[in-house]
N, C-alpha and C positions, 0 to 999 in steps of 0.2 A: 295281704294285698287289699287295695281299696275296692269297695263295692262299686261296680260300674254305674249303676243307677244313681247312687249318691254322688259320685264324682261328676257325672253329667249334669246333675241338678245344681251343684254348687258352681259349676263353670258356666251354666246357662245365663241366668241373671238373678239379681237379688230378690226380686218379687216372687219368682217361682220357688226359690229356696225357702223364703219366709213362709209362703203358703204351705209348702210340703211339710215343713217342720211343725207348723201350727196344726195341721191335720193328722200328723203322725207323732204325737208327743211321746209315745211309748218306745219309739225306735231310736237307738243311739247310732248315729251315722258313722260309717266306717270309711275313713279317708287315709288309712294307713299306707305308707310308702308312696303316696300320690305326689305327682309333680304339680305344685300349685303356684309356682313363681309367676309373677306378673299379674296376678289377680288383684282386683280391688275389693277387699272384704271389709271395707269401712263399715262400722256398726253391725257387722254380721253376727248372727246367732250361731255360735259354734259350741255352745254349752254341752259338755260331756261327749264331744265328738272324739273319735279315735283318730289321732293324727300321728300315731307312732311311726317314726322314721320318715315322716312326710318331708318333702323338699320344698321349702318356701323361700329359698334364696339361691336358685340356680344361677350360675355365673353368666348364662346367655340371656337372662331376662331380669327385669327389675325385681327386687325383693318385694314380697307381698305386703300390701297395705292392710294392717289389722288394727288401725287406730280406732278406739272406742268399741272394738269387738268384744263380745261376751264369750270368753274361753274358760269360764269357771268349770272346774272338775274335768277339763279336757285332758286327754292323754297325748302329750307331746314328747314322750320319751325318745331321745336320740334324734329329734326333729332338727332340720337345718333351717335356722332363722337368722342367718348372717345379714346384718344391716336391715332387718325387718322393722317396719314401723308398728310398734305396739304401744304407742303413747295413749294414755287414758284407757287402755284395755283392761278388762276384768279377767284376771288369771287366778283368782282365788281358788285354792285347793287343787290347782292343776298339777299334772306331773310333767315336769320339764327336766327330769334327771338325764344327765349326759347330753342334753340338747346343746346345739352350737348357736349361741346368741351373740357372737362376736360383733361388736359395733352396733348392736341393735338399739333402737330408740324405745326405752321403757319409762319415759318421763311421765310422772303422775299415775303410773300403772298400779292396779290393785293386785298385789302379790301376797295377800294374807294366806298363810298356811301352805304356800306353794312349795313343791319339791324341786329344788335346783341343785341337788347333790351332783357333783362331778360335772356340772354345766360349765360351758366356756362362755364367760361374760367379759372377756377381755375387751376393753375399750367401750363397753356398753354404757349408755346413759340411763342411770337409774335415779336421777335426781328427783326428789320429792315422792319417790315410789313408796308404797306401803308394804313393807316386808315383815310385818308382825307375825311371829311364829313360823317364819319361813325356814326351810332346811337348805343351807348353803354349804354344807360340809363338803370339803374337797373341791369347791367351786373355784374357778380361776377368775378373779376380779381385778387382775392387773390393769392399771390405767383406767379402771371404770370410775364413773362419776356417781357417788352415792350421797352427794351433798343434800342435806335436808331429808334424807330417807329415814323411815321409821323401821327399826329392827329389834324392837322389844321382843325378848324371848326367842330371837332368831338363833339358829345354830350355824356358826361359821368355823367349827373346829376343822383344823387342817386346811383351811382355805388360804388362797393366795391373794392378798390385797395390796401387794407392793405397788407403790406409786399411785395408789387410788386416791381420788379426791373425796374426802369424807367430811367436809366442812359442816359443822353444826348438826351432824347426824345423831339420831337417838338410838343408842345401843344399850339402853338400860336393861339389865338382866339377860343380855345376849350371851351366847356361849362362843368364846374365841379360843378354846383350848388348842394350843399348839399352832395357832393361826400365824401366817406370815404377814407382818405389817411393817416390814422394814422400809424406812424412808417415807412412810405414809404421812399425808398432811391431815392432821386430826384436830385442827383449831376448833375450840369450843365444843368438842364432841362430848356427849353424855354417856359415860360408861358406868353409871351408878349400878352397883351390885352385879356388874358383868363378871364373867369368868374369863380371865386372860392368863390363866395358869400355863406356864411353859411357852407362852407366845413369844414371837421374835419382833421387837419393836426398835431395833438398832437404827439410830438416826431419825426416828420419827419426830414430828412436830406436834406437841400436845399442849401448847400454850392455852391456858384457861380451861382445859378440859375438866370435866367432873368425873373423878375416879373414886368417889367416896364409897366405902364398903366393898371395894372391888377385890376379887380374888386374883392376886398378882404373884402367887408363890412361884419361885424359880423362873420368873419372866425375865427376858433379856431386854434391858432398857439402856444399854450402853449408848452414850452420846446422844441421848434424846433430850429434847427441850421440854422440861416439866415445869417451866416457870409459871407461877400462879395457878398450878393445878391443885384441885381439892382432892387430897388423899386421906381424908378423915376416915378412920376405922378400916383402912385398906390392909389386906394381908400381903406384905412384901417379903415374907420369909424366904430367904435364899435367893432373892432377886439380885440381878447384876445391874448396878447403877453407875458403873465406872464411867466417868466423864460426863455424866448427865447434869443438866442445869436444873437445880432445885430452888432457884431464887424465888422467894416469896410463896413457895408452895406450902400447903397446909397439911401437916402430918399428925394432927391431933388423934391420938388413939391408934395410930398405925403400928402394925407389927413388922419390925425391921430385923428380927432375929436372923443372924447368919447372912444378912444382905451385904453385898459388896458396895460400899459407898462411893461417891464420886471421886474421892481421893485415892481409891484403891484399898482402903482399910475395910476390915470386916466388922460389921456391927455386932456387938455382944448383947 
């Protein structure tokens, strides 16, 4: 439960909160399980604050405004942030595991090293967000907008990205093991050296994507558009490419052993 003193301070006014935090740098505020919906926390200093299971998106009040807020290293485990405004917020190294961020605004947010495992990001706007090193394992990103997002070394294993908008996203060296990417729009996405082993990309649009040196063993690429895709040095061993469009794709040095080709034949 939240510390009553801390809760009253954050609800009072911004200046009091700033002054208290400045005078008490050794205290990590406890706002766990607090109802904070409707608050304007624009530019607020919430670094390392405990917001475990806090409600920032109550249905009776507007979602909290956390635009430009500093939430680095904050604990937001299982927090309710439905439709919350987190644009330009600093959430680096924060714990958002199992948090509900459905339709949240995370445009240009700093999410470096954030833990979003099992988080609900359905319909969230993560365009241009920095997710380098983020943990998105088992996260729900269905219909989310990740266009222009940076996900280098991010972990998206077992994640659901179906129908997500990922135009021009940087996924170099990211882990997509067993990720769900069916029907995803992946125009010009950079997957260089990413792990997509056993991922499901049925019907995905990968036109002009960079998949050089990608780990694509046993990946499901049926009916995908791989036209003009760079697959140089990629490992496609055992991949299913039935019905895929490989027109003008680059397969120099790619391993296709045991792969099911577009015409249904098995590559020897």
